[in-house]
C-alpha positions as CSV (number, residue, x, y, z in Angstrom):
1,M,-4.4,-39.7,0.4
2,G,-7.4,-37.5,0.8
3,E,-8.4,-34.8,-1.6
4,A,-7.0,-31.3,-1.0
5,E,-9.5,-29.1,0.7
6,A,-11.1,-26.6,-1.7
7,A,-10.4,-22.9,-1.2
8,P,-13.4,-21.0,0.1
9,A,-15.4,-19.0,-2.5
10,D,-14.8,-15.3,-2.6
11,T,-17.5,-13.2,-0.9
12,I,-19.1,-9.9,-1.7
13,R,-19.6,-7.7,1.3
14,A,-22.1,-5.0,0.3
15,D,-22.7,-4.2,3.9
16,W,-19.2,-2.6,4.1
17,G,-20.5,0.2,2.0
18,A,-22.0,1.8,5.1
19,H,-18.5,2.5,6.3
20,F,-17.7,4.4,3.1
21,E,-21.0,6.3,3.2
22,A,-20.3,7.3,6.8
23,A,-17.0,8.8,5.7
24,G,-18.5,10.6,2.7
25,A,-16.6,8.3,0.3
26,R,-17.0,5.8,-2.4
27,G,-14.4,3.1,-2.9
28,T,-13.5,-0.5,-2.5
29,F,-12.1,-2.8,0.2
30,V,-10.4,-6.2,-0.3
31,L,-9.6,-8.5,2.6
32,L,-7.7,-11.7,2.5
33,D,-7.9,-14.0,5.6
34,T,-4.6,-15.9,5.3
35,E,-5.7,-18.6,7.7
36,T,-8.7,-19.7,5.6
37,G,-7.8,-18.3,2.1
38,Q,-11.1,-16.4,2.1
39,V,-11.2,-13.2,0.0
40,S,-13.9,-10.7,0.8
41,R,-14.6,-7.6,-1.3
42,F,-16.8,-4.5,-1.2
43,D,-17.4,-3.4,-4.9
44,P,-15.5,-6.2,-6.8
45,G,-15.6,-4.1,-10.0
46,R,-13.7,-1.3,-8.4
47,A,-11.4,-3.8,-6.7
48,A,-10.2,-4.9,-10.1
49,E,-9.8,-1.3,-11.5
50,R,-6.3,0.2,-11.5
51,F,-5.6,3.6,-10.0
52,S,-2.4,5.6,-9.3
53,P,-0.8,3.9,-6.2
54,A,0.4,7.3,-4.9
55,S,2.6,6.7,-1.8
56,T,1.6,3.1,-1.4
57,S,4.2,2.5,-4.2
58,K,6.8,3.3,-1.5
59,V,6.5,-0.3,-0.4
60,F,7.4,-1.5,-3.9
61,N,10.1,1.1,-4.3
62,A,11.7,0.3,-1.0
63,L,12.0,-3.3,-2.2
64,V,13.6,-2.1,-5.4
65,F,16.1,0.2,-3.7
66,L,17.2,-2.5,-1.2
67,D,17.3,-5.3,-3.7
68,R,19.4,-3.3,-6.2
69,G,21.7,-1.9,-3.5
70,V,20.7,1.7,-4.0
71,V,20.0,1.6,-0.3
72,T,22.0,-0.7,1.9
73,D,21.0,0.5,5.4
74,P,17.3,1.6,6.0
75,D,18.5,3.9,8.7
76,S,21.2,5.7,6.8
77,M,20.3,9.3,6.3
78,L,20.2,11.1,3.0
79,A,20.7,14.8,2.9
80,W,17.7,17.0,2.2
81,D,18.3,19.2,-0.9
82,G,17.1,22.3,0.8
83,I,14.1,22.8,-1.4
84,D,11.1,23.8,0.7
85,R,8.1,21.5,-0.1
86,R,4.5,21.6,1.1
87,M,5.0,19.2,3.9
88,D,7.1,20.3,6.9
89,A,8.0,16.7,7.6
90,W,9.6,16.4,4.2
91,N,11.9,19.4,4.7
92,R,14.8,17.6,6.5
93,D,17.2,14.7,6.0
94,H,15.5,11.3,5.7
95,S,16.4,7.6,5.8
96,L,14.4,4.9,3.9
97,R,12.6,4.1,7.1
98,T,11.5,7.7,7.9
99,G,10.9,8.3,4.2
100,V,8.3,5.5,4.2
101,E,6.8,6.7,7.5
102,F,6.5,10.4,6.3
103,S,6.1,9.7,2.6
104,A,9.0,11.9,1.7
105,V,8.5,12.3,-2.0
106,W,11.9,13.9,-2.8
107,L,13.7,10.9,-1.3
108,F,11.9,8.4,-3.4
109,Q,12.3,10.5,-6.5
110,R,16.0,10.8,-6.0
111,L,16.5,7.1,-5.5
112,A,14.2,6.2,-8.4
113,R,16.4,8.2,-10.7
114,E,19.4,6.2,-9.4
115,V,17.6,3.0,-10.3
116,G,16.8,4.3,-13.8
117,Q,14.3,3.1,-16.4
118,S,16.4,0.1,-17.4
119,G,16.6,-0.9,-13.7
120,Y,12.9,-0.8,-13.3
121,D,12.4,-2.7,-16.5
122,E,14.6,-5.5,-15.1
123,V,12.7,-5.5,-11.9
124,F,9.3,-5.7,-13.6
125,A,10.5,-8.6,-15.7
126,R,10.8,-10.8,-12.6
127,Q,8.3,-9.1,-10.3
128,P,5.3,-7.3,-11.8
129,Y,3.6,-4.5,-9.9
130,G,0.2,-3.3,-11.3
131,N,0.7,-2.3,-14.9
132,S,4.5,-2.4,-14.5
133,T,4.9,0.9,-16.3
134,M,7.3,3.7,-15.2
135,G,6.6,6.5,-17.7
136,E,8.3,9.8,-18.3
137,P,9.3,11.5,-16.2
138,L,10.2,8.3,-14.3
139,D,10.3,10.1,-10.9
140,M,6.6,11.1,-11.3
141,A,5.2,7.7,-12.5
142,W,3.4,7.0,-9.2
143,L,2.1,10.5,-8.9
144,N,0.9,11.4,-12.4
145,G,-1.1,8.2,-13.0
146,T,1.4,6.4,-15.3
147,L,2.0,3.6,-12.8
148,R,-1.3,2.0,-11.8
149,I,-2.4,-0.9,-9.6
150,S,-5.7,-2.3,-8.4
151,A,-6.8,-3.2,-4.9
152,D,-6.8,-6.8,-5.8
153,E,-3.2,-6.6,-7.1
154,Q,-2.2,-4.7,-4.0
155,V,-3.4,-7.6,-1.8
156,R,-1.6,-10.2,-3.8
157,F,1.6,-8.2,-3.8
158,L,1.4,-7.5,-0.1
159,D,0.7,-11.1,0.7
160,G,3.8,-12.1,-1.3
161,L,5.8,-9.6,0.7
162,R,4.3,-10.9,4.0
163,C,5.3,-14.5,3.0
164,G,8.7,-13.5,1.5
165,T,7.8,-15.0,-1.9
166,L,8.2,-11.9,-4.2
167,G,10.9,-11.6,-6.8
168,F,13.3,-9.7,-4.5
169,S,16.1,-10.9,-2.2
170,P,15.0,-12.3,1.2
171,D,16.9,-9.6,2.9
172,A,15.1,-6.8,0.9
173,Q,11.8,-8.3,1.8
174,A,12.6,-8.8,5.5
175,T,13.8,-5.2,5.8
176,T,10.7,-3.8,4.0
177,R,8.4,-5.8,6.3
178,E,10.3,-4.4,9.3
179,I,10.0,-0.8,8.2
180,L,6.3,-0.9,7.2
181,P,4.8,1.5,9.6
182,E,2.7,0.3,12.6
183,L,-0.5,2.4,12.6
184,A,-2.4,0.8,15.4
185,S,-2.3,-2.1,17.8
186,G,-4.4,-3.8,20.4
187,D,-4.8,-7.0,22.4
188,G,-3.2,-9.7,20.2
189,W,-2.9,-7.7,17.0
190,V,-0.8,-5.1,15.2
191,L,-1.9,-3.2,12.1
192,R,1.0,-2.4,9.7
193,A,0.1,-0.3,6.6
194,K,1.1,2.3,4.1
195,T,-1.0,5.3,3.2
196,G,-1.3,6.9,-0.2
197,W,-2.9,10.1,-1.4
198,G,-2.9,10.7,-5.1
199,I,-4.0,13.6,-7.3
200,P,-3.2,12.2,-10.8
201,D,-3.7,14.5,-13.8
202,G,-7.4,14.9,-14.7
203,E,-8.6,12.4,-12.1
204,P,-10.3,12.7,-8.6
205,S,-8.0,12.6,-5.6
206,I,-7.7,9.1,-4.3
207,G,-6.9,7.8,-0.8
208,W,-5.3,4.4,-0.2
209,L,-4.5,2.4,2.9
210,V,-2.9,-1.0,2.3
211,G,-1.2,-3.5,4.6
212,W,-1.9,-6.3,7.0
213,V,-3.0,-7.1,10.5
214,E,-0.7,-9.5,12.3
215,R,-2.6,-11.9,14.6
216,E,-1.9,-15.3,16.2
217,E,-5.1,-16.6,14.6
218,G,-3.8,-15.7,11.1
219,D,-2.8,-12.5,9.4
220,L,-5.3,-10.4,7.5
221,V,-4.1,-8.6,4.3
222,F,-6.1,-5.7,3.0
223,A,-6.3,-2.9,0.5
224,M,-8.7,0.0,0.6
225,N,-9.0,2.9,-1.8
226,A,-11.6,5.7,-1.9
227,T,-12.5,9.0,-3.4
228,E,-15.0,11.6,-2.3
229,A,-18.7,10.8,-2.9
230,S,-19.4,14.4,-3.6
231,A,-17.4,17.6,-3.6
232,G,-15.7,18.0,-0.3
233,S,-17.4,15.1,1.4
234,F,-14.3,12.9,2.2
235,D,-11.4,14.0,4.4
236,I,-8.8,11.7,2.9
237,G,-6.2,12.1,5.6
238,P,-8.1,10.7,8.6
239,G,-10.8,9.1,6.5
240,R,-8.6,6.3,5.2
241,L,-7.9,4.8,8.6
242,Q,-11.4,5.5,9.7
243,I,-12.8,3.2,7.0
244,V,-10.2,0.5,7.6
245,R,-10.8,0.5,11.4
246,A,-14.6,0.4,10.8
247,V,-14.4,-2.6,8.5
248,L,-11.9,-4.6,10.5
249,G,-13.4,-3.6,13.8
250,G,-16.9,-4.4,12.6
251,E,-15.7,-8.0,11.9
252,G,-14.3,-8.3,15.4
253,F,-10.6,-8.3,14.2
254,L,-9.4,-5.4,16.3
255,S,-10.4,-6.5,19.8
256,G,-9.0,-4.4,22.6
257,D,-8.4,-1.4,20.3
């Protein structure tokens, strides 16, 4: 029997920094090529640093809600509480699917309270997520900086979801994969990802985009986070996808876009 082929060494891609500079941002990008096992990083130090996950935590929370039976149908609507919030898209009834798509904070806060601290403690014991800490108030943990995760950890977690190997039921993982929003597609590829925009207490605003690109040649799992390079330099909303498209497109992974 021949020796197992060694995994390729991780690479540092300093050239990807140009895409952050073009967007007026500083940040990190981690990319896993699942066909080869190659992991490439821009700014490995920042890739290992934990930040508030903001709305990218909705992927984790969707798994928790489905696994624990707090949500049994991703398309079942929950009634809006009538409180006017800053995003018009939040001010209506939502299902888990649309809640993920529109990052409806009230929906995830309500369901998180149903899970409760003991419920999260049980989940973290079998499936860590970043620092596995849901502080008080529990329904603000992914907003106020209590819950934290690195880009490296995001990639490992997402790859586990992609493969169905996380510590959640197979059905919960399959449903979460299915409701992960499709943000772009082209000839032979589909980009599925979750955005995040965090303003944790006393810290700069941070933008996230995490997910994977489905391809016949092998999926690509990625995590990107960024903050503004100088005051007002980075438009987080469109800037997140701009950077991800630039990195992946520059590598030739988004042909026919």
